[in-house]
C-alpha positions as CSV (number, residue, x, y, z in Angstrom):
1,M,0.0,0.0,0.0
2,N,1.1,3.6,-0.6
3,A,0.3,6.8,1.2
4,E,-2.6,7.7,-1.1
5,Q,-4.3,4.5,-0.3
6,Y,-4.0,5.2,3.4
7,L,-6.0,8.4,3.0
8,A,-8.6,7.0,0.6
9,G,-10.9,5.8,3.4
10,E,-12.1,2.5,4.7
11,S,-13.1,-0.1,2.1
12,K,-13.4,-3.8,1.6
13,H,-9.7,-4.1,2.0
14,V,-8.9,-1.3,4.5
15,E,-10.0,-0.6,8.1
16,Y,-8.7,2.2,10.4
17,K,-8.1,2.2,14.2
18,L,-6.9,5.3,16.0
19,T,-5.3,3.2,18.6
20,I,-5.5,-0.3,19.9
21,P,-8.9,-1.0,21.4
22,K,-9.2,-2.3,25.0
23,Q,-11.1,-5.3,23.7
24,S,-9.1,-7.1,21.1
25,I,-12.2,-8.6,19.5
26,N,-12.9,-5.1,18.1
27,Y,-10.2,-5.8,15.5
28,T,-9.6,-9.5,15.5
29,K,-13.0,-10.1,14.0
30,T,-11.8,-8.0,11.1
31,V,-8.7,-10.1,10.9
32,V,-10.7,-13.3,10.4
33,A,-13.0,-11.4,8.0
34,F,-10.0,-10.5,5.9
35,A,-8.6,-14.1,6.1
36,N,-12.0,-15.5,5.0
37,C,-12.2,-13.1,2.0
38,Q,-9.6,-11.4,-0.1
39,G,-7.3,-10.1,2.6
40,G,-6.8,-6.6,3.7
41,H,-5.0,-4.1,6.0
42,I,-5.9,-2.7,9.4
43,I,-4.1,0.6,9.9
44,F,-3.5,1.8,13.5
45,G,-3.0,5.5,14.0
46,V,-5.7,6.8,11.6
47,E,-9.1,8.1,12.6
48,N,-11.9,6.1,10.9
49,N,-14.3,9.0,10.6
50,T,-12.0,11.8,9.5
51,W,-9.3,9.7,7.8
52,Q,-6.8,11.9,9.5
53,V,-3.4,10.4,10.2
54,K,-2.7,11.0,13.9
55,G,0.0,8.4,14.3
56,I,1.1,6.2,17.2
57,P,3.2,7.7,20.0
58,E,6.8,6.7,19.5
59,D,7.2,5.4,23.0
60,Q,4.2,3.0,22.5
61,V,4.8,1.7,19.0
62,F,6.6,-1.5,19.8
63,V,4.4,-2.3,22.8
64,I,1.3,-1.9,20.7
65,K,2.8,-3.9,17.8
66,D,3.6,-6.8,20.1
67,A,0.1,-6.7,21.7
68,I,-1.6,-6.8,18.3
69,A,0.5,-9.8,17.2
70,N,-0.2,-11.7,20.4
71,A,-4.0,-11.0,20.2
72,I,-4.3,-12.1,16.6
73,T,-2.3,-15.4,17.1
74,D,-4.1,-16.2,20.3
75,S,-7.6,-15.4,19.3
76,C,-8.0,-16.8,15.7
77,E,-8.6,-20.4,14.7
78,P,-7.0,-21.6,12.6
79,M,-4.0,-19.5,13.4
80,V,-3.6,-16.3,11.4
81,L,0.0,-15.0,11.0
82,P,-0.2,-11.2,10.3
83,D,2.5,-9.2,8.5
84,I,2.9,-6.2,10.9
85,S,5.0,-3.2,9.7
86,L,5.8,0.3,10.9
87,R,5.3,3.1,8.3
88,D,6.1,6.7,8.4
89,Y,3.7,9.3,7.0
90,Q,4.6,13.0,7.2
91,G,6.6,12.4,10.3
92,R,4.0,10.2,12.0
93,T,4.3,6.5,12.7
94,I,1.4,4.2,11.8
95,I,1.1,0.4,12.2
96,D,0.1,-1.6,9.1
97,V,-1.3,-5.0,9.9
98,A,-1.6,-6.9,6.6
99,I,-3.7,-10.1,6.5
100,Q,-3.5,-12.4,3.5
101,P,-6.4,-14.5,2.3
102,G,-6.4,-17.8,4.2
103,M,-6.3,-21.3,2.8
104,Q,-7.7,-23.1,5.9
105,R,-11.2,-21.5,5.9
106,P,-13.3,-20.8,7.8
107,Y,-11.4,-18.6,10.2
108,Y,-13.2,-17.6,13.4
109,I,-12.7,-16.2,16.8
110,K,-11.8,-19.1,19.0
111,S,-13.7,-17.9,22.1
112,L,-16.9,-17.5,20.1
113,G,-16.8,-20.8,18.2
114,R,-17.2,-21.3,14.5
115,D,-21.0,-20.6,14.2
116,Q,-20.8,-17.3,16.1
117,G,-17.2,-16.3,15.5
118,T,-16.9,-16.5,11.7
119,F,-16.9,-13.1,10.1
120,V,-16.6,-11.9,6.5
121,R,-16.0,-8.5,4.8
122,I,-18.9,-7.0,2.9
123,A,-18.6,-3.5,1.3
124,G,-16.2,-2.1,3.8
125,T,-17.9,-3.6,6.9
126,T,-17.2,-6.7,9.0
127,R,-20.2,-8.9,9.4
128,L,-21.1,-12.2,11.0
129,A,-21.2,-15.0,8.4
130,D,-24.5,-16.8,7.9
131,E,-24.8,-20.6,7.7
132,A,-24.6,-20.8,3.9
133,T,-21.4,-18.6,3.9
134,I,-19.8,-20.8,6.5
135,R,-20.6,-23.9,4.5
136,E,-19.1,-22.3,1.4
137,L,-16.0,-21.4,3.4
138,M,-15.7,-25.0,4.6
139,F,-15.7,-26.3,1.0
140,E,-13.1,-23.7,0.0
141,G,-10.9,-24.5,3.0
142,S,-11.0,-28.3,2.3
143,N,-10.4,-27.7,-1.5
144,R,-13.6,-29.4,-2.3
145,S,-16.4,-28.5,-4.7
146,F,-20.0,-28.5,-3.5
147,D,-21.3,-29.9,-6.7
148,K,-19.1,-33.0,-6.4
149,A,-20.4,-33.8,-3.0
150,P,-23.0,-36.7,-2.7
151,C,-26.6,-35.5,-3.0
152,L,-28.1,-36.7,0.2
153,G,-31.5,-38.4,-0.1
154,L,-31.4,-38.7,-3.9
155,T,-31.4,-42.2,-5.4
156,I,-31.1,-43.0,-9.1
157,T,-31.4,-46.0,-11.4
158,D,-29.4,-47.2,-14.3
159,E,-32.2,-45.9,-16.6
160,D,-31.8,-42.4,-15.0
161,I,-28.0,-42.5,-15.7
162,N,-28.6,-43.6,-19.3
163,R,-31.2,-40.9,-19.9
164,L,-28.8,-38.2,-18.7
165,C,-26.0,-39.5,-20.9
166,E,-28.3,-39.6,-23.9
167,R,-29.6,-36.1,-23.3
168,M,-26.2,-34.5,-22.8
169,T,-24.9,-36.2,-25.9
170,D,-27.9,-34.9,-27.9
171,I,-27.3,-31.3,-26.6
172,A,-23.6,-31.5,-27.4
173,K,-24.2,-32.7,-30.9
174,G,-26.8,-29.9,-31.4
175,N,-24.3,-27.2,-30.2
176,A,-21.4,-28.6,-32.2
177,D,-20.4,-27.4,-35.7
178,N,-20.2,-31.1,-36.7
179,G,-22.3,-33.3,-34.4
180,E,-20.9,-36.5,-35.9
181,N,-17.5,-35.8,-34.2
182,V,-19.1,-35.6,-30.7
183,K,-18.4,-38.7,-28.6
184,P,-21.3,-39.9,-26.5
185,V,-21.2,-39.4,-22.8
186,T,-20.5,-42.5,-20.7
187,R,-20.8,-43.4,-17.1
188,R,-17.1,-43.3,-16.8
189,Q,-17.1,-39.7,-18.1
190,L,-19.7,-38.7,-15.5
191,L,-17.6,-40.3,-12.8
192,S,-14.5,-38.4,-14.0
193,W,-16.3,-35.1,-13.9
194,G,-17.8,-35.7,-10.5
195,V,-21.5,-35.9,-11.7
196,L,-21.4,-39.4,-10.2
197,I,-19.3,-41.0,-7.5
198,E,-18.7,-44.6,-6.6
199,R,-19.2,-46.0,-3.1
200,D,-18.9,-49.7,-2.4
201,G,-19.3,-50.5,-6.1
202,E,-22.5,-48.5,-6.4
203,L,-22.9,-45.3,-8.4
204,L,-24.3,-42.4,-6.5
205,P,-25.5,-39.0,-7.7
206,T,-23.7,-35.8,-6.6
207,N,-25.2,-32.4,-6.3
208,A,-24.1,-31.8,-9.9
209,Y,-26.4,-34.6,-11.0
210,A,-29.3,-33.0,-9.3
211,I,-28.6,-29.6,-10.8
212,L,-28.1,-31.0,-14.3
213,T,-31.4,-33.0,-14.2
214,G,-33.4,-30.3,-12.3
215,N,-34.0,-32.5,-9.3
216,E,-35.4,-30.5,-6.3
217,A,-32.8,-32.0,-4.0
218,V,-30.7,-28.9,-4.9
219,R,-32.5,-25.7,-5.4
220,S,-32.0,-24.3,-8.9
221,V,-34.4,-21.5,-10.0
222,V,-34.1,-18.7,-12.4
223,Q,-36.5,-15.7,-11.8
224,C,-37.1,-13.5,-14.8
225,G,-38.9,-10.2,-14.9
226,V,-39.6,-7.1,-16.9
227,F,-40.0,-3.8,-15.1
228,K,-41.4,-0.4,-16.0
229,G,-38.7,2.2,-15.5
230,N,-35.3,1.6,-14.0
231,T,-36.2,0.1,-10.6
232,K,-38.2,-2.9,-9.4
233,A,-41.1,-0.7,-8.3
234,V,-43.4,-1.7,-11.1
235,F,-43.6,-5.2,-12.5
236,V,-44.7,-5.6,-16.2
237,D,-44.2,-9.4,-16.3
238,R,-42.5,-12.1,-14.3
239,R,-41.7,-15.8,-14.8
240,Q,-40.0,-18.4,-12.7
241,F,-38.2,-21.3,-14.4
242,T,-37.1,-24.6,-12.9
243,G,-35.9,-27.8,-14.5
244,P,-32.7,-29.2,-16.0
245,A,-29.8,-26.8,-16.1
246,W,-29.8,-26.6,-20.0
247,E,-33.5,-25.8,-20.0
248,L,-33.0,-23.0,-17.6
249,I,-30.4,-21.5,-20.0
250,E,-32.7,-21.7,-23.0
251,Q,-35.8,-20.5,-21.1
252,A,-34.1,-17.4,-19.6
253,Y,-32.3,-16.7,-22.9
254,Q,-35.5,-16.7,-24.9
255,Y,-37.3,-14.7,-22.2
256,V,-34.7,-11.9,-22.6
257,L,-34.9,-12.0,-26.4
258,R,-38.7,-11.7,-26.3
259,N,-38.4,-8.6,-24.1
260,I,-35.7,-6.5,-25.8
261,H,-35.8,-4.7,-29.1
262,L,-34.9,-6.3,-32.4
263,G,-33.9,-3.8,-35.0
264,A,-32.0,-4.1,-38.3
265,R,-28.9,-3.0,-40.1
266,F,-28.4,-2.9,-43.8
267,D,-25.5,-4.4,-45.8
268,G,-26.2,-2.9,-49.2
269,V,-29.7,-4.0,-50.2
270,Y,-29.7,-6.8,-47.6
271,R,-31.4,-6.3,-44.2
272,H,-30.0,-8.2,-41.1
273,D,-31.8,-8.6,-37.9
274,V,-29.9,-7.1,-34.9
275,Y,-30.8,-7.3,-31.3
276,E,-30.0,-4.2,-29.2
277,I,-27.9,-6.5,-27.0
278,P,-25.7,-9.2,-28.6
279,P,-27.5,-12.5,-28.1
280,D,-24.3,-14.4,-27.6
281,A,-23.4,-12.1,-24.7
282,I,-26.8,-12.6,-23.2
283,R,-26.5,-16.4,-23.4
284,E,-23.0,-16.3,-22.1
285,L,-24.1,-14.3,-19.0
286,I,-26.9,-16.7,-18.3
287,V,-24.6,-19.7,-18.7
288,N,-22.0,-18.1,-16.3
289,A,-24.7,-17.5,-13.7
290,I,-25.9,-21.1,-13.8
291,V,-22.5,-22.7,-13.9
292,H,-20.7,-20.5,-11.4
293,R,-23.4,-19.5,-8.8
294,S,-23.3,-20.8,-5.3
295,Y,-25.8,-23.6,-4.9
296,I,-25.3,-23.6,-1.1
297,D,-26.9,-20.2,-1.1
298,H,-30.7,-20.8,-1.6
299,S,-31.3,-17.5,-3.4
300,N,-32.3,-17.5,-7.0
301,I,-30.6,-16.3,-10.1
302,Q,-32.4,-13.2,-11.2
303,V,-32.7,-11.9,-14.8
304,A,-34.3,-8.5,-14.9
305,V,-35.1,-6.4,-18.0
306,Y,-35.4,-2.6,-17.2
307,D,-36.0,0.3,-19.5
308,N,-32.3,1.1,-19.4
309,R,-30.5,-2.2,-18.8
310,L,-30.4,-6.0,-18.6
311,E,-29.4,-7.1,-15.1
312,I,-28.3,-10.6,-14.2
313,T,-27.7,-11.5,-10.5
314,S,-25.9,-14.7,-9.5
315,P,-26.1,-15.8,-5.8
316,G,-22.9,-16.3,-3.8
317,R,-19.6,-14.7,-3.0
318,L,-16.9,-14.8,-5.6
319,P,-14.8,-18.0,-5.2
320,M,-11.6,-17.9,-3.1
321,G,-8.9,-16.1,-5.1
322,Q,-11.3,-14.5,-7.6
323,T,-11.9,-10.8,-8.0
324,I,-14.0,-8.8,-10.5
325,E,-10.8,-7.3,-11.9
326,R,-9.2,-10.7,-12.5
327,M,-12.4,-12.1,-13.9
328,K,-12.6,-9.3,-16.5
329,E,-9.0,-10.1,-17.5
330,G,-9.9,-13.7,-18.2
331,Y,-8.7,-15.3,-15.0
332,S,-10.8,-18.4,-14.3
333,K,-11.7,-19.7,-10.8
334,I,-14.2,-22.6,-11.0
335,R,-16.6,-23.0,-8.1
336,N,-18.6,-25.9,-9.5
337,E,-16.0,-28.1,-11.2
338,A,-18.4,-30.9,-12.3
339,L,-20.9,-28.5,-13.8
340,A,-18.2,-26.6,-15.6
341,S,-16.9,-29.9,-17.2
342,A,-20.3,-31.0,-18.2
343,F,-21.2,-27.6,-19.7
344,E,-17.9,-27.5,-21.6
345,Y,-18.7,-30.9,-23.1
346,M,-22.2,-29.7,-24.1
347,G,-20.7,-26.7,-25.9
348,Y,-22.0,-24.0,-23.6
349,I,-18.5,-23.1,-22.4
350,E,-15.7,-22.8,-25.0
351,H,-12.6,-22.2,-22.8
352,W,-12.6,-21.6,-19.1
353,G,-12.0,-17.9,-18.3
354,S,-12.8,-16.6,-21.8
355,G,-16.4,-15.9,-21.3
356,I,-16.3,-12.5,-19.5
357,P,-13.7,-11.0,-21.8
358,R,-15.7,-12.2,-24.8
359,I,-18.9,-10.6,-23.3
360,I,-17.2,-7.3,-22.8
361,E,-15.8,-7.4,-26.4
362,E,-19.2,-8.3,-27.9
363,V,-21.1,-5.6,-26.0
364,T,-18.6,-2.8,-26.7
365,A,-18.4,-3.9,-30.4
366,A,-22.1,-3.4,-30.6
367,G,-21.7,0.3,-29.5
368,L,-22.9,-0.2,-26.0
369,E,-21.2,0.8,-22.7
370,E,-18.9,-1.8,-21.2
371,P,-20.9,-4.1,-18.9
372,E,-21.0,-3.1,-15.3
373,F,-19.9,-5.6,-12.6
374,L,-21.1,-5.1,-9.1
375,G,-20.8,-6.9,-5.8
376,G,-18.9,-10.0,-5.3
377,D,-19.3,-10.1,-1.5
378,T,-22.7,-11.8,-1.3
379,D,-23.6,-12.0,-5.0
380,L,-22.4,-10.9,-8.4
381,R,-24.5,-8.5,-10.5
382,I,-23.8,-7.7,-14.1
383,N,-25.5,-4.8,-16.0
384,I,-25.6,-4.3,-19.7
385,Y,-27.0,-0.9,-20.5
386,R,-29.4,-0.7,-23.4
387,D,-29.3,1.9,-26.2
388,T,-32.6,3.7,-26.0
389,Q,-32.2,5.4,-29.4
390,D,-34.1,4.1,-32.4
391,V,-32.3,1.1,-34.0
392,V,-32.9,2.1,-37.6
393,P,-32.8,5.7,-38.7
394,G,-36.1,6.9,-40.1
395,E,-38.0,4.0,-38.5
396,S,-39.5,3.9,-35.1
397,L,-39.1,1.0,-32.7
398,N,-42.7,0.1,-33.3
399,D,-41.9,-0.3,-37.0
400,V,-39.0,-2.6,-36.4
401,G,-40.6,-4.5,-33.6
402,N,-40.7,-4.8,-29.9
403,N,-40.3,-7.7,-27.4
404,G,-37.8,-9.5,-29.7
405,L,-39.5,-9.3,-33.1
406,D,-38.7,-7.5,-36.3
407,V,-42.1,-7.1,-37.8
408,A,-40.6,-6.5,-41.2
409,K,-39.2,-10.1,-41.2
410,S,-42.7,-11.5,-41.6
411,M,-44.3,-8.7,-43.5
412,V,-43.4,-8.6,-47.2
413,S,-45.1,-7.4,-50.3
414,R,-46.4,-10.7,-51.6
415,Q,-48.0,-13.9,-50.2
416,E,-45.3,-16.3,-48.8
417,I,-44.3,-18.4,-45.9
418,D,-41.5,-17.5,-43.5
419,P,-39.4,-20.7,-43.7
420,D,-38.5,-20.5,-40.0
421,V,-41.9,-20.2,-38.4
422,G,-44.4,-20.8,-41.1
423,I,-46.3,-17.5,-40.8
424,T,-48.3,-16.6,-43.9
425,T,-47.2,-13.1,-44.8
426,G,-49.8,-12.0,-47.4
427,L,-49.3,-8.4,-46.1
428,R,-48.7,-5.1,-47.8
429,R,-46.9,-2.2,-46.3
430,E,-48.6,1.2,-46.7
431,T,-46.0,3.9,-47.0
432,D,-46.2,7.6,-46.9
433,S,-44.6,8.3,-50.3
434,D,-43.5,11.8,-49.3
435,V,-41.3,10.7,-46.4
436,G,-40.8,7.0,-47.0
437,I,-41.8,5.9,-43.5
438,T,-44.0,2.8,-43.0
439,T,-47.3,3.9,-41.7
440,G,-49.2,0.6,-41.5
441,L,-49.8,-2.9,-42.6
442,R,-52.8,-4.5,-44.4
443,R,-53.7,-8.1,-45.0
444,E,-55.1,-8.6,-48.5
445,T,-58.6,-10.2,-48.6
446,D,-61.4,-10.6,-51.0
447,S,-63.2,-7.8,-49.5
448,G,-60.4,-5.4,-50.0
449,G,-58.2,-5.8,-46.9
450,E,-58.2,-5.5,-43.2
451,T,-55.9,-3.8,-40.8
452,V,-53.2,-6.0,-39.2
453,T,-51.5,-4.7,-36.0
454,N,-47.8,-5.2,-35.3
455,D,-48.7,-6.9,-32.1
456,E,-50.7,-9.6,-34.0
457,V,-47.9,-10.7,-36.2
458,Q,-45.3,-10.1,-33.5
459,T,-47.1,-12.4,-31.0
460,T,-47.6,-15.2,-33.5
461,Y,-43.9,-15.1,-34.5
462,Q,-42.8,-15.2,-30.9
463,Q,-45.1,-18.0,-29.9
464,R,-44.0,-20.3,-32.8
465,T,-40.4,-19.5,-32.3
466,S,-40.6,-20.3,-28.6
467,I,-42.2,-23.7,-29.3
468,L,-39.6,-24.6,-31.9
469,D,-36.8,-23.5,-29.6
470,A,-38.3,-25.7,-26.8
471,L,-38.6,-28.7,-29.1
472,R,-34.9,-28.4,-30.1
473,I,-34.1,-28.8,-26.4
474,R,-36.7,-31.2,-25.1
475,H,-37.3,-33.1,-28.4
476,E,-41.1,-33.4,-27.7
477,L,-43.8,-31.4,-26.0
478,G,-47.2,-32.2,-24.6
479,I,-50.0,-29.6,-24.4
480,K,-49.0,-28.9,-20.7
481,D,-45.5,-28.2,-21.8
482,I,-46.7,-25.8,-24.5
483,I,-48.9,-24.0,-22.0
484,E,-45.8,-23.6,-19.8
485,V,-43.6,-22.4,-22.6
486,L,-46.1,-19.8,-23.9
487,G,-47.7,-18.8,-20.6
488,V,-51.2,-19.0,-22.2
489,Q,-54.5,-20.8,-21.5
490,E,-55.0,-24.4,-22.8
491,R,-57.5,-23.4,-25.6
492,Q,-55.0,-20.8,-27.0
493,A,-52.2,-23.3,-26.8
494,Q,-54.2,-25.9,-28.6
495,R,-55.0,-23.5,-31.4
496,I,-51.4,-22.4,-31.8
497,I,-49.9,-25.9,-31.9
498,R,-52.7,-27.2,-34.3
499,S,-51.9,-24.4,-36.6
500,M,-48.2,-25.3,-36.6
501,A,-49.0,-28.9,-37.2
502,D,-51.2,-28.0,-40.1
503,S,-48.4,-25.9,-41.5
504,G,-45.9,-28.8,-41.2
505,L,-43.8,-27.0,-38.7
506,V,-44.3,-29.8,-36.1
507,R,-45.6,-33.3,-36.3
508,R,-48.3,-34.8,-34.1
509,V,-47.6,-38.1,-32.4
510,G,-50.2,-40.2,-30.5
511,A,-53.8,-39.2,-29.8
512,G,-55.9,-37.9,-27.0
513,R,-54.2,-37.3,-23.7
514,T,-51.0,-39.0,-25.0
515,T,-50.6,-36.5,-27.9
516,R,-47.1,-35.1,-28.2
517,Y,-45.5,-32.8,-30.8
518,V,-42.1,-33.3,-32.3
519,L,-40.0,-31.6,-35.0
520,P,-40.7,-33.0,-38.5
521,D,-37.3,-34.6,-38.8
522,N,-38.0,-36.9,-35.8
523,N,-39.3,-40.3,-37.0
524,G,-41.4,-41.6,-34.2
525,D,-38.7,-43.0,-31.9
526,E,-38.4,-39.8,-29.9
527,R,-36.0,-39.7,-27.1
528,Q,-37.6,-40.0,-23.7
């Protein structure tokens, strides 16, 4: 530390004491907090309110230094060895007690015991650690990963294991450039990752298995919401997703795309759809939140769309040795090692540590502000600020679409079928010839035409896209699944899926209550 940092005020890494307190616990609890977190300095001889350097009387310096060293080594469990040095600042002597991040966590005040004597550093204050934080510290201190621990109370069968292997293999092939080169997942692979463990010749599921399959034995929930304005004061929409980890990614990802603007850019005469936030960055953020969150913490991942930003919050402190600065530079510290290995195989993670730098590059390349990273003490919050200006000059946001749809994509001057979603687009733009701005849309009919709103086509496109995306992940859907995906009533869900089946976008399998819908290229032996 240099002199300027001494005067910068208390922070997550700095605490001031004018002199040595009568009760040593008034500073030893900060010592264990620093050891449990990212380390720090306690500076004796500086007022904590005014930040003025008063110094330590020369005749007391060595006595106080020895008293501090004795109190720390006697009070902390495991033992903390401070680096205590004397420093001169403008003719005044101060005592700098440097505490390094500890490797034998959790550290606590011996006289208080682990449950009441474990402290952590949060935003410049020293606070008593809660039960979840203590458990997280215990895993860090023993160099273990929570997701590799046995999932207590969860039992599985050979069929369950086979089903997981098949599903992960399917996803990996779907995400790969050449699926034929993807090797199927085996039980041996699951064992090597830590998704399964072997005890007395029996395969047992770990917490990673529960997370991957969406088992309720380990809480894994993503809450999504749209808010009016820039705070949580007014909800516009909210959804809560549970299930297998890969489904959480797709559901949250599609939710965001449906609720941000989709504009366009032109390359000569060609028009290209462009989301206001790069989709790859959105997906990467959601993947990071699911793979790297703390599953000991029972809080939920939160994905919030505000008027001015997309905000993604991941529960849990940053892992030991990780900081926001190092993370932005590409330094990787894996909290959930089994999940990271599984997601790397499935193609959701390319190279460990490359995700955050890639997100920053994609967002800034799109002309947006660099993403904002906040917290790290109890959770990690990342903000991507939206560009509130019109996406295409001369065209309003209503013309290019809202909630993730470019209306122009499915509204052309002649009758045709959008090959992706099968929407009949027998629509004609009505244009003000004086200014060249689209003023409306009409559907051509025998009686001369009827007005078609942007919302009508927009909603149809979104609904069909959502169903097709869900089928690519789940391979088949029943009517209850479709209701869940779309968030509509059964009658509307039936109407939409029947229309898609009639258009050949999906294929109906079975009858009555057993009716399922699959993609047309499935041939009846759908994966279960």
